[in-house]
C-alpha positions as CSV (number, residue, x, y, z in Angstrom):
1,M,116.7,65.0,115.4
2,E,118.2,62.6,112.9
3,K,118.0,63.8,109.3
4,I,116.5,61.7,106.5
5,K,119.2,60.9,103.9
6,V,117.8,60.9,100.4
7,L,119.5,59.6,97.3
8,I,118.2,61.3,94.0
9,V,118.4,59.2,90.8
10,E,117.6,61.5,87.9
11,D,119.4,61.8,84.6
12,Q,118.4,65.5,84.0
13,L,120.8,67.7,85.9
14,L,118.4,70.7,86.3
15,I,115.6,68.5,87.6
16,A,117.9,66.8,90.0
17,E,119.2,70.1,91.3
18,D,115.6,71.4,91.6
19,I,114.5,68.4,93.7
20,A,117.6,68.7,95.9
21,S,116.8,72.4,96.5
22,R,113.2,71.6,97.5
23,L,114.3,68.8,99.9
24,E,116.9,71.0,101.6
25,K,114.3,73.6,102.4
26,H,112.6,70.9,104.5
27,D,115.8,70.0,106.3
28,L,116.3,66.8,104.4
29,E,119.9,65.6,103.7
30,I,120.9,64.9,100.1
31,A,123.0,61.7,100.3
32,G,123.9,62.1,96.7
33,T,122.6,62.4,93.1
34,C,123.1,59.8,90.3
35,S,122.3,60.1,86.6
36,S,122.1,56.4,85.8
37,G,121.0,53.2,87.3
38,E,124.5,51.7,87.2
39,E,125.8,54.7,89.2
40,A,123.0,54.4,91.7
41,I,123.6,50.7,92.4
42,A,127.4,51.4,92.9
43,S,126.8,54.4,95.2
44,I,124.5,52.5,97.6
45,E,127.6,50.6,98.8
46,Y,129.0,53.7,100.4
47,I,126.3,56.4,100.6
48,F,123.8,54.4,102.9
49,P,120.7,56.5,102.1
50,D,117.5,56.2,104.1
51,L,115.3,56.6,101.0
52,I,115.7,56.8,97.2
53,L,113.8,59.1,94.8
54,M,113.9,57.2,91.5
55,D,113.2,58.5,88.0
56,I,112.0,55.7,85.7
57,N,113.1,57.0,82.3
58,L,116.9,56.9,82.9
59,S,119.7,57.0,80.4
60,G,121.8,53.9,80.3
61,T,121.1,50.2,80.0
62,L,118.9,50.1,83.2
63,D,115.7,52.1,83.7
64,G,114.5,53.2,87.1
65,I,112.4,50.0,87.7
66,A,115.3,47.7,86.8
67,T,117.6,49.7,89.0
68,A,115.1,49.6,91.9
69,K,114.9,45.8,91.6
70,A,118.7,45.4,91.6
71,I,119.0,47.5,94.7
72,Q,116.1,45.7,96.5
73,D,117.8,42.4,95.9
74,K,120.5,43.4,98.4
75,H,119.1,46.3,100.4
76,D,115.9,47.2,102.3
77,I,115.6,50.8,101.3
78,P,112.2,52.5,100.5
79,I,112.0,53.8,96.9
80,I,109.7,56.5,95.6
81,Y,109.2,56.7,91.9
82,L,109.1,60.1,90.2
83,S,108.1,59.8,86.5
84,E,106.2,61.3,83.6
85,L,105.3,57.8,82.6
86,V,101.9,56.9,83.9
87,D,100.8,54.2,81.3
88,S,99.4,51.0,82.8
89,K,102.4,48.9,81.5
90,T,104.9,51.0,83.3
91,V,102.9,51.3,86.5
92,D,102.3,47.5,86.6
93,R,106.1,46.9,86.3
94,A,106.7,49.4,89.1
95,K,104.1,47.8,91.3
96,K,106.1,44.6,91.3
97,T,108.9,46.3,93.2
98,L,106.5,47.4,95.9
99,P,107.5,51.1,95.9
100,A,106.8,53.4,98.9
101,A,105.0,55.8,96.4
102,Y,104.6,56.7,92.8
103,L,104.4,60.4,92.0
104,S,103.8,61.7,88.5
105,K,105.8,64.6,87.1
106,P,105.3,67.5,87.6
107,F,104.5,66.9,91.2
108,H,103.6,69.2,94.1
109,E,106.3,69.9,96.6
110,A,104.0,69.2,99.5
111,D,103.0,65.8,98.0
112,L,106.7,64.8,97.7
113,I,107.6,65.8,101.2
114,R,104.6,64.0,102.6
115,A,105.5,60.9,100.6
116,I,109.1,60.9,101.9
117,D,107.9,61.4,105.5
118,L,105.4,58.5,105.3
119,A,107.9,56.2,103.5
120,F,110.6,56.8,106.1
121,H,108.2,56.4,109.0
122,N,106.8,53.2,107.7
123,A,110.2,51.7,106.9
124,R,111.4,52.4,110.4
125,A,108.3,51.1,112.0
126,R,108.5,47.9,110.0
127,K,112.1,47.3,111.2
128,Q,111.3,48.0,114.8
129,A,108.3,45.6,114.7
130,I,110.6,42.7,114.3
131,P,110.2,40.5,117.4
132,S,112.9,41.4,120.0
133,A,114.1,37.8,120.4
134,L,115.1,37.7,116.7
135,N,117.3,40.8,117.3
136,N,119.6,39.0,119.7
137,F,121.5,36.8,117.2
138,V,122.3,36.3,113.6
139,F,123.2,33.2,111.6
140,L,126.5,33.7,109.8
141,R,127.1,31.7,106.6
142,T,130.5,29.9,106.8
143,D,130.2,28.1,103.5
144,N,127.5,27.2,101.0
145,Q,125.5,25.0,103.4
146,S,126.8,25.8,106.9
147,Y,125.7,28.6,109.2
148,L,127.1,29.7,112.6
149,K,124.9,31.3,115.3
150,L,126.5,34.6,116.4
151,A,125.2,36.7,119.3
152,M,124.7,40.4,118.2
153,E,126.2,41.5,121.5
154,D,129.5,39.7,120.7
155,I,130.1,41.8,117.6
156,L,132.4,44.8,118.4
157,Y,132.7,46.4,115.0
158,L,132.6,45.9,111.3
159,E,135.6,46.7,109.0
160,A,135.2,47.2,105.3
161,D,137.9,46.3,102.9
162,R,136.8,46.8,99.3
163,A,134.3,44.0,98.5
164,Y,134.9,42.3,101.8
165,C,133.6,43.0,105.3
166,S,135.0,41.7,108.6
167,L,133.0,41.2,111.8
168,V,135.4,41.7,114.7
169,C,134.0,40.0,117.8
170,V,134.9,39.5,121.5
171,K,137.8,37.2,122.4
172,G,139.7,38.2,119.3
173,V,137.3,36.3,116.9
174,K,137.1,37.6,113.4
175,Y,134.9,36.6,110.5
176,T,135.5,37.9,107.0
177,L,132.6,37.8,104.5
178,A,132.6,38.4,100.7
179,S,130.0,41.1,101.1
180,S,130.0,44.9,101.3
181,M,129.6,46.5,104.7
182,S,126.3,48.1,103.6
183,H,125.0,44.6,102.8
184,V,126.0,43.2,106.2
185,L,124.5,46.2,108.0
186,N,121.2,45.7,106.1
187,Q,121.2,42.0,107.2
188,L,122.0,42.9,110.8
189,N,119.1,45.4,110.8
190,S,120.0,46.9,114.2
191,R,120.2,50.5,115.4
192,D,123.0,49.4,117.7
193,F,125.4,49.6,114.9
194,M,126.5,53.0,113.7
195,K,128.9,54.0,110.9
196,V,131.8,56.1,112.3
197,H,134.1,56.0,109.4
198,R,134.0,55.0,105.7
199,S,135.6,51.7,106.7
200,F,134.2,51.2,110.2
201,T,130.9,50.6,111.9
202,V,130.8,50.1,115.7
203,N,128.4,48.4,118.1
204,I,127.6,51.5,120.2
205,N,126.8,49.2,123.2
206,K,130.5,48.1,123.2
207,I,132.1,51.5,123.3
208,T,134.2,51.9,126.5
209,A,136.0,55.2,125.9
210,F,136.9,58.0,123.5
211,D,140.3,59.5,122.9
212,G,140.1,62.3,120.4
213,N,138.9,60.7,117.2
214,L,139.7,57.2,118.5
215,I,136.8,55.0,119.7
216,K,137.9,52.4,122.2
217,L,136.1,49.0,122.5
218,G,137.9,47.3,125.3
219,T,141.5,46.8,124.2
220,L,140.7,47.6,120.5
221,E,140.6,51.0,118.8
222,V,138.7,52.3,115.8
223,Q,139.2,55.6,113.9
224,M,136.2,58.0,113.8
225,S,135.9,60.5,111.0
226,K,134.5,64.0,111.5
227,E,131.5,63.5,109.1
228,F,130.0,60.8,111.3
229,K,131.0,62.2,114.7
230,N,128.0,64.4,115.4
231,E,125.5,61.7,114.6
232,L,127.2,59.3,116.9
233,M,127.5,61.8,119.8
234,S,123.8,62.6,119.5
235,R,123.0,59.0,120.3
236,L,125.1,58.9,123.5
237,K,124.7,60.5,126.9
238,F,127.5,62.5,128.4
239,I,128.1,64.1,131.8
240,K,130.5,67.1,131.4
């Protein structure tokens, strides 16, 4: 079963470690821990969490609510607030970011696990509820006012290069965007695309063969790293 990857944003180390320990007891994966909003925003680009636990009273220039808003501007990731602040002004600010839950500290472990489970379930159900016809294509911006219709099945893989992401398609066509790979994946919003390397995400429907740690997509090859291999293999069927 696929593990839920949780990012913990908490500026008090002992509390962050305690939360991580509680989650691991319930077979949840810790995608990472961040002590500031700025660090959390940067880490999203390569951690790809399924859910974020966000303290509100963070050190640094951004508090948890401002951090959540900045993340939501680019990513569709459910956020659960964990905070000692329960005053109406803070709660009203938090409501505007539409959090999956708001738990006051100290919280009960069972309440936290239940909130995570519901948030993950609802987020996945919401994505799967998108009409299937809309999942067949995407409009790719080519300049400020022009968009090109691109069939999802024509995308072979994504390749990240710092702040850029290339969509490598059939017939040797390649589109390079000034966006991170995580942002492009969020826009594609499809389970057909799986990350297989820090720099590569493949369309699993286009895989034609494996050769060690190489994934073949027709005449093209993509490197697969060990940390992503098991998750990919669990999605595919093999006859041995």
